[in-house]
C-alpha positions as CSV (number, residue, x, y, z in Angstrom):
1,X,0.0,0.0,0.0
2,X,1.2,3.5,-0.8
3,X,0.0,6.7,0.9
4,X,-1.0,9.5,-1.6
5,X,-2.1,13.0,-0.7
6,X,-4.8,14.8,-2.6
7,X,-4.5,18.5,-2.7
8,X,-7.1,21.2,-3.6
9,X,-7.1,21.3,-7.4
10,X,-7.3,24.3,-9.6
11,X,-11.1,24.9,-10.0
12,X,-10.7,27.3,-12.8
13,X,-11.8,30.9,-13.4
14,X,-8.8,32.3,-11.6
15,X,-9.9,31.0,-8.1
16,X,-7.0,30.5,-5.8
17,X,-8.7,29.3,-2.6
18,X,-11.8,27.6,-1.3
19,X,-13.5,27.0,2.1
20,X,-14.0,23.4,3.0
21,X,-17.7,23.1,3.8
22,X,-18.1,19.5,4.7
23,X,-16.5,16.0,4.4
24,X,-18.5,13.2,2.8
25,X,-16.1,10.6,4.1
26,X,-14.3,9.8,7.4
27,X,-10.9,8.3,8.2
28,X,-11.0,4.6,7.5
29,X,-13.7,4.8,4.8
30,X,-13.0,2.9,1.5
31,X,-13.7,5.1,-1.5
32,X,-13.7,4.5,-5.3
33,X,-12.6,6.7,-8.1
34,X,-14.8,9.8,-8.6
35,X,-16.8,9.2,-5.5
36,X,-17.8,12.6,-3.9
37,X,-15.5,13.0,-0.8
38,X,-15.9,16.7,0.1
39,X,-17.8,19.9,-0.7
40,X,-15.9,23.2,-1.0
41,X,-17.2,26.8,-1.4
42,X,-15.4,29.1,-3.8
43,X,-16.1,32.8,-4.3
44,X,-18.6,31.7,-7.0
45,X,-20.2,28.4,-6.2
46,X,-20.3,25.2,-4.1
47,X,-18.2,22.5,-5.7
48,X,-18.1,18.8,-5.1
49,X,-14.7,17.1,-5.0
50,X,-14.5,13.5,-6.3
51,X,-11.9,11.1,-5.1
52,X,-8.9,10.8,-7.4
53,X,-8.1,7.2,-6.4
54,X,-9.6,3.9,-5.3
55,X,-8.4,3.4,-1.8
56,X,-9.0,4.0,1.9
57,X,-9.0,7.4,3.6
58,X,-6.1,7.5,6.0
59,X,-6.1,11.2,7.1
60,X,-8.1,14.4,6.8
61,X,-5.8,17.4,7.0
62,X,-8.5,20.1,7.1
63,X,-11.5,20.7,9.3
64,X,-14.8,22.1,7.9
65,X,-14.8,25.9,7.9
66,X,-11.1,26.3,7.0
67,X,-10.0,28.2,3.9
68,X,-7.6,26.2,1.8
69,X,-5.3,27.5,-1.0
70,X,-5.0,25.7,-4.4
71,X,-2.3,23.1,-4.0
72,X,-2.7,22.5,-0.2
73,X,-3.3,18.9,0.9
74,X,-6.8,18.0,1.9
75,X,-6.8,14.2,2.4
76,X,-4.5,11.2,2.4
77,X,-5.4,7.9,0.8
78,X,-3.9,4.4,1.2
79,X,-3.8,3.2,-2.4
80,X,-3.3,-0.4,-3.5
81,X,-1.1,-1.5,-6.3
82,X,2.2,0.0,-5.1
83,X,4.6,-1.0,-2.3
84,X,5.2,1.5,0.4
85,X,8.6,3.1,0.3
86,X,11.2,2.1,2.9
87,X,12.0,5.7,3.7
88,X,9.5,7.7,5.7
89,X,6.8,9.5,3.7
90,X,7.7,13.1,2.9
91,X,5.5,16.0,4.0
92,X,2.7,17.0,1.7
93,X,4.6,19.9,0.1
94,X,7.4,17.5,-0.9
95,X,5.1,15.0,-2.6
96,X,4.4,17.2,-5.7
97,X,6.8,15.4,-8.0
98,X,4.3,12.7,-9.0
99,X,1.4,14.3,-10.8
100,X,-2.1,13.6,-9.5
101,X,-4.9,12.8,-12.0
102,X,-6.9,15.7,-13.5
103,X,-10.5,15.0,-12.4
104,X,-13.6,15.6,-14.4
105,X,-14.8,19.2,-14.0
106,X,-11.5,20.6,-12.7
107,X,-9.1,22.9,-14.4
108,X,-5.4,22.0,-14.9
109,X,-3.4,21.5,-11.7
110,X,-0.8,24.2,-10.9
111,X,2.8,23.4,-11.5
112,X,4.9,22.3,-8.6
113,X,7.0,25.4,-9.0
114,X,3.9,27.7,-8.7
115,X,2.0,25.8,-6.0
116,X,1.2,28.1,-3.1
117,X,2.9,27.3,0.2
118,X,0.5,25.8,2.7
119,X,-0.5,28.3,5.4
120,X,-0.7,27.2,9.0
121,X,-4.3,26.5,10.2
122,X,-5.7,26.5,13.7
123,X,-5.3,23.1,15.4
124,X,-4.0,21.3,12.4
125,X,-0.6,19.7,12.6
126,X,1.5,19.4,9.4
127,X,3.0,16.0,8.8
128,X,6.8,16.1,9.3
129,X,9.4,13.8,7.8
130,X,10.8,11.4,10.3
131,X,14.4,12.0,11.7
132,X,17.0,9.7,10.1
133,X,18.6,9.1,13.5
134,X,18.5,5.6,15.1
135,X,16.2,6.9,17.8
136,X,13.3,8.8,16.5
137,X,13.1,12.4,17.9
138,X,9.9,13.4,19.6
139,X,7.5,15.0,17.2
140,X,7.5,18.8,17.4
141,X,4.5,20.4,19.2
142,X,2.1,21.7,16.6
143,X,1.8,25.5,16.6
144,X,-1.7,26.9,16.2
145,X,-1.9,30.2,14.4
146,X,-4.9,32.3,15.4
147,X,-6.1,33.0,11.9
148,X,-9.7,32.0,12.3
149,X,-11.6,30.2,15.1
150,X,-12.2,26.5,14.3
151,X,-15.9,25.7,14.0
152,X,-18.4,24.0,11.7
153,X,-20.8,26.0,9.6
154,X,-23.8,25.3,11.8
155,X,-21.9,26.4,14.9
156,X,-20.8,29.6,13.1
157,X,-24.4,30.3,12.1
158,X,-25.6,29.8,15.7
159,X,-22.8,32.1,17.0
160,X,-24.0,34.8,14.5
161,X,-27.6,34.4,15.6
162,X,-26.6,34.8,19.3
163,X,-24.1,37.6,18.7
164,X,-21.2,35.6,20.0
165,X,-17.6,36.4,18.9
166,X,-16.0,33.0,18.1
167,X,-12.6,34.5,18.6
168,X,-13.4,34.8,22.4
169,X,-14.6,31.2,22.7
170,X,-12.3,28.4,23.8
171,X,-13.2,25.2,21.9
172,X,-13.4,22.0,23.8
173,X,-13.7,19.7,20.7
174,X,-11.0,17.9,18.9
175,X,-8.1,20.2,18.0
176,X,-9.8,23.1,19.7
177,X,-13.0,22.8,17.6
178,X,-15.7,25.1,19.0
179,X,-18.9,23.1,19.7
180,X,-22.6,24.0,20.3
181,X,-22.0,23.2,24.0
182,X,-19.2,25.8,24.1
183,X,-21.6,28.4,22.8
184,X,-24.3,27.4,25.3
185,X,-21.7,27.8,28.1
186,X,-20.7,31.3,26.9
187,X,-24.4,32.3,26.6
188,X,-25.2,31.1,30.1
189,X,-22.1,32.8,31.6
190,X,-22.6,36.1,29.9
191,X,-24.9,37.8,32.5
192,X,-22.7,36.8,35.4
193,X,-19.6,38.1,33.7
194,X,-21.0,41.5,32.8
195,X,-19.4,44.4,34.6
196,X,-22.4,46.5,35.5
197,X,-23.5,47.1,39.1
198,X,-27.1,46.1,38.2
199,X,-27.9,42.5,37.2
200,X,-30.9,41.1,35.5
201,X,-33.0,38.7,37.5
202,X,-32.3,35.1,36.5
203,X,-35.7,34.8,34.8
204,X,-35.1,37.9,32.7
205,X,-31.6,36.8,31.8
206,X,-32.7,33.5,30.5
207,X,-35.4,35.0,28.2
208,X,-33.8,38.2,27.1
209,X,-32.8,38.1,23.4
210,X,-29.1,38.7,22.4
211,X,-28.6,42.3,21.6
212,X,-24.9,42.4,20.8
213,X,-23.3,43.0,17.4
214,X,-23.3,40.3,14.8
215,X,-20.1,40.1,12.8
216,X,-20.4,38.3,9.5
217,X,-17.1,37.5,7.6
218,X,-16.9,39.0,4.2
219,X,-16.0,36.1,2.0
220,X,-17.2,33.7,-0.7
221,X,-20.0,34.9,-2.9
222,X,-20.7,38.0,-0.8
223,X,-17.1,39.2,-1.1
224,X,-16.9,38.5,-4.9
225,X,-20.2,40.3,-5.4
226,X,-19.1,43.3,-3.4
227,X,-15.8,43.6,-5.3
228,X,-17.6,43.3,-8.6
229,X,-20.2,45.9,-7.8
230,X,-17.6,48.4,-6.5
231,X,-15.5,47.8,-9.6
232,X,-18.6,48.3,-11.9
233,X,-20.0,51.4,-10.1
234,X,-16.6,53.2,-10.0
235,X,-15.3,52.2,-13.4
236,X,-18.2,52.5,-15.8
237,X,-20.4,55.7,-15.8
238,X,-23.9,54.2,-15.5
239,X,-27.4,55.6,-16.3
240,X,-30.8,54.1,-16.1
241,X,-34.0,54.5,-18.2
242,X,-37.4,53.3,-17.1
243,X,-40.6,52.2,-19.0
244,X,-43.9,51.2,-17.6
245,X,-45.9,48.8,-19.9
246,X,-49.3,47.2,-20.1
247,X,-48.3,43.5,-20.3
248,X,-51.8,42.1,-20.2
249,X,-51.4,40.4,-23.6
250,X,-48.1,38.8,-22.4
251,X,-49.8,37.5,-19.2
252,X,-52.6,35.9,-21.3
253,X,-50.0,34.5,-23.7
254,X,-48.1,32.9,-20.8
255,X,-51.2,31.3,-19.5
256,X,-52.1,29.8,-22.9
257,X,-48.6,28.5,-23.4
258,X,-48.4,27.0,-20.0
259,X,-51.8,25.3,-20.5
260,X,-50.6,23.8,-23.8
261,X,-47.2,22.6,-22.5
262,X,-47.1,19.3,-20.8
263,X,-43.4,19.5,-19.8
264,X,-43.1,21.5,-16.5
265,X,-39.5,22.4,-17.3
266,X,-40.4,23.9,-20.6
267,X,-43.4,25.9,-19.4
268,X,-42.5,29.6,-19.9
269,X,-43.0,32.1,-17.2
270,X,-42.9,35.9,-17.5
271,X,-39.1,35.9,-17.0
272,X,-38.5,33.6,-19.9
273,X,-40.8,35.8,-22.2
274,X,-38.9,38.9,-21.1
275,X,-35.6,37.1,-21.8
276,X,-36.8,36.2,-25.3
277,X,-38.0,39.7,-25.9
278,X,-34.6,41.1,-24.9
279,X,-32.8,38.7,-27.3
280,X,-35.0,39.9,-30.1
281,X,-34.6,43.5,-29.3
282,X,-30.8,43.2,-29.3
283,X,-31.0,42.5,-33.0
284,X,-31.9,46.1,-33.6
285,X,-29.5,47.5,-30.9
286,X,-26.5,45.2,-30.8
287,X,-24.5,48.0,-29.0
288,X,-26.0,46.9,-25.7
289,X,-24.5,43.4,-26.2
290,X,-20.9,44.7,-25.9
291,X,-18.0,45.1,-23.5
292,X,-15.3,47.7,-23.0
293,X,-11.7,46.5,-23.5
294,X,-9.7,49.2,-21.8
295,X,-6.3,47.6,-22.6
296,X,-7.0,47.5,-26.3
297,X,-9.1,50.7,-26.3
298,X,-11.8,48.9,-28.1
299,X,-15.5,48.2,-27.7
300,X,-16.0,44.5,-28.3
301,X,-19.5,43.7,-29.7
302,X,-20.5,40.1,-29.2
303,X,-22.1,38.1,-32.0
304,X,-23.9,35.9,-29.6
305,X,-26.2,36.7,-26.6
306,X,-24.9,34.9,-23.5
307,X,-27.7,35.9,-21.1
308,X,-27.0,36.2,-17.4
309,X,-29.9,35.5,-15.0
310,X,-29.4,37.1,-11.6
311,X,-30.5,34.7,-8.9
312,X,-30.8,35.4,-5.2
313,X,-29.4,32.4,-3.2
314,X,-28.8,31.7,0.5
315,X,-25.1,32.4,-0.3
316,X,-25.7,35.7,-2.0
317,X,-26.3,37.0,-5.6
318,X,-25.2,34.6,-8.4
319,X,-25.5,35.2,-12.1
320,X,-25.5,32.0,-14.1
321,X,-25.3,32.4,-17.8
322,X,-27.5,30.9,-20.6
323,X,-25.1,30.4,-23.5
324,X,-26.4,31.4,-27.0
325,X,-29.7,32.4,-25.5
326,X,-30.6,34.2,-28.8
327,X,-30.6,30.9,-30.6
328,X,-33.0,29.1,-28.3
329,X,-36.8,28.7,-28.9
330,X,-38.9,30.0,-26.1
331,X,-39.5,26.6,-24.5
332,X,-35.8,25.8,-24.5
333,X,-35.0,29.2,-23.1
334,X,-37.6,28.8,-20.3
335,X,-36.1,25.4,-19.4
336,X,-32.6,26.7,-19.4
337,X,-33.5,29.7,-17.2
338,X,-35.4,27.6,-14.7
339,X,-32.7,25.0,-14.5
340,X,-29.9,27.5,-14.0
341,X,-31.9,29.4,-11.3
342,X,-32.7,26.2,-9.4
343,X,-29.1,25.0,-9.6
344,X,-27.8,28.3,-8.3
345,X,-30.2,28.3,-5.4
346,X,-29.1,24.8,-4.5
347,X,-25.5,26.0,-4.6
348,X,-24.5,23.5,-7.4
349,X,-23.6,26.0,-10.1
350,X,-20.2,25.3,-11.6
351,X,-17.8,28.3,-11.6
352,X,-17.6,28.2,-15.4
353,X,-21.3,28.7,-15.6
354,X,-21.0,32.1,-13.8
355,X,-18.8,33.9,-16.3
356,X,-18.8,34.9,-19.9
357,X,-22.2,36.7,-19.9
358,X,-22.8,39.6,-22.4
359,X,-26.0,41.1,-20.9
360,X,-28.0,40.3,-17.7
361,X,-31.6,40.2,-16.5
362,X,-32.6,40.6,-12.9
363,X,-36.2,40.0,-11.7
364,X,-36.8,42.2,-8.6
365,X,-40.6,41.7,-9.1
366,X,-40.4,38.4,-7.3
367,X,-39.8,40.4,-4.1
368,X,-42.8,42.6,-4.7
369,X,-40.7,45.6,-5.8
370,X,-41.9,47.8,-8.7
371,X,-38.6,49.1,-10.0
372,X,-35.0,49.6,-9.2
373,X,-31.7,50.8,-10.7
374,X,-29.5,47.7,-11.1
375,X,-25.7,47.9,-11.4
376,X,-24.2,46.6,-14.6
377,X,-22.4,43.4,-14.3
378,X,-18.6,43.9,-14.8
379,X,-17.6,43.1,-18.4
380,X,-21.0,43.9,-19.8
381,X,-22.8,47.0,-21.1
382,X,-26.3,46.7,-19.8
383,X,-28.7,45.0,-17.3
384,X,-32.5,44.8,-17.5
385,X,-34.6,44.7,-14.4
386,X,-38.3,43.8,-14.4
387,X,-40.5,44.7,-11.5
388,X,-43.7,43.2,-10.1
389,X,-46.8,42.9,-12.3
390,X,-49.6,45.0,-10.8
391,X,-53.3,44.7,-11.6
392,X,-54.3,48.4,-11.8
393,X,-56.4,50.9,-13.7
394,X,-54.8,51.8,-17.0
395,X,-55.8,53.6,-20.2
396,X,-57.0,51.0,-22.7
397,X,-59.0,51.4,-26.0
398,X,-59.9,55.0,-25.1
399,X,-61.2,54.1,-21.6
400,X,-60.0,53.0,-18.2
401,X,-59.7,49.3,-17.5
402,X,-57.9,47.0,-15.0
403,X,-54.7,45.8,-16.7
404,X,-51.5,44.0,-15.9
405,X,-48.8,46.7,-15.6
406,X,-45.0,46.2,-15.3
407,X,-42.1,48.6,-15.0
408,X,-38.8,47.8,-16.7
409,X,-35.5,49.5,-15.9
410,X,-32.4,49.3,-18.1
411,X,-29.0,50.4,-16.6
412,X,-26.2,50.8,-19.1
413,X,-22.6,51.7,-19.4
414,X,-22.6,55.2,-20.9
415,X,-19.2,54.7,-22.4
416,X,-20.6,52.0,-24.7
417,X,-24.3,52.8,-25.0
418,X,-25.9,56.2,-25.4
419,X,-29.3,57.3,-24.3
420,X,-30.9,56.9,-27.7
421,X,-29.7,53.3,-28.0
422,X,-30.8,52.4,-24.5
423,X,-34.2,53.9,-25.0
424,X,-34.7,52.2,-28.3
425,X,-33.9,48.8,-26.8
426,X,-36.2,49.3,-23.8
427,X,-39.0,50.5,-26.1
428,X,-38.6,47.4,-28.3
429,X,-38.8,45.1,-25.3
430,X,-41.8,47.0,-24.0
431,X,-43.5,46.8,-27.4
432,X,-43.1,43.1,-27.5
433,X,-44.5,42.6,-24.0
434,X,-47.4,45.0,-24.8
435,X,-48.2,43.2,-28.1
436,X,-46.4,39.9,-28.6
437,X,-47.5,39.9,-32.3
438,X,-45.2,42.9,-32.8
439,X,-42.3,40.4,-32.8
440,X,-43.1,40.1,-36.5
441,X,-41.8,43.6,-37.0
442,X,-38.4,42.8,-35.5
443,X,-37.6,39.5,-37.3
C-alpha cells in the first residue's frame, strides 16, 4: 500500500482558494474513483470534489470551515497497487513530483513550481518527515496560528444568531473545535460576567434576546459580489432608463402557453418571455451586447447573446449564464432559465457557468418591488430589471380598465451605449410585451 495525498485542485476561473464546507467521508472509509468526498465553497459556487483514487481514507488534513489554497493537501489515501517506500513518507509539500490525476470538471493543476505554500491553520498539525537518526526524535508540538476560530458552519451560524464572537470562545472539541456546547456555556455565563452594578433577574436573563453585534465574515459569494459591484460602479459611468408597460397580452400568452405545454421544465413564465423579448430587441440595438476593452481601447461587440440570469441564493447573488440564448426557442430558453436558477439556489452551479455573460436580466418583481436601478455586471454593457406585475387601472382602448402593468429598468454603461440606443432597446422590449404579435416587425 502507498500513501498518496490529494491537494485542492485548480477549480478554474482564476480562483486561488476555497473553504471546506463538509466532508462526505471519514478516516477509515473505503472510496472509489470519482466518489464525492468533500464539498468546498469558492467565491462563486459550491463545488463537489470527487476522489482521485480507489483506496482508503487515512487522514483528513483540514476541518470544515477552514479556507484552503489551491495546492494545499486535503486528504491522504492508502492506495493499493504500489509497495510503500522504505523511507518515511515526505511532507505534503514534498510530494508534488508525481502528478495527480486531473479530475472531471477541474481545471489544470498548478505546476509544482507555482504551487502556493501551505498556510498554518488553527489546530491542524502538518505531517513532518521522520528523523533519520537511530532513535526517533519526539514530534514537534504543533503551533496553532490564530487566523480563524475553528468551528463547523452550523456552529458559526448559531454564533452569529446569538451575537457571540467566536474569537473569544475556547473550543473543547477535537483540535480546539468550537462546539454548540461551548456556545451554550458562553451564553449562560454572559450575564454573570457583565461588569455593571445592576444585574438582570435570573428569569429575565434566561429569556432576554441577544442584543450584541453580529459580525459576518466578508467572504465567498458576498465578497466576490461586493468587489464586482464596486468595480462596476466606480469604473463605468452608468445611467438608467425606465418604462412602464401594459403587459396584459403577455400575461394571457403565458397562461395559454403553460396550459398547452405538458413538460413542466419547458413551461414559460414571465421571466422567460422577457428574456426572449430582450434577445429579439438586441438584433436592432447590438451595442448593448458589448463590453469595454480598456487595454486595447476597443468596444467589443459580441455576435452571440450569452444571457446572465441574476438569482438570489442563500449564499448571495449569483448570475449563471444561458449560452447562446438568442438561438433558443422560447420553450428551451424557459427550461434553461429555470434549471440555472434552481441549480444556483441549490448551490450547485459550476464556476464556469458564472462567467462569460454579455448582458443580464434581474427580476426584482419576485420580491414585490416595482422598480430599481440595477448595477451593470462587470464586463457587460447593460442589465435589464423587471418589477412586479400589478393589476391596476390603466388607459385601454380609449377608456380605463384593469390591466397587468409592469415597470422595466435598463441600466447601461454610458461609455458604450448612449441614451438613444438604450431607450430604443427598452422601447422594443416594451412593445413586444405589450403586443407579442409585434415580434413580426423585429424579425
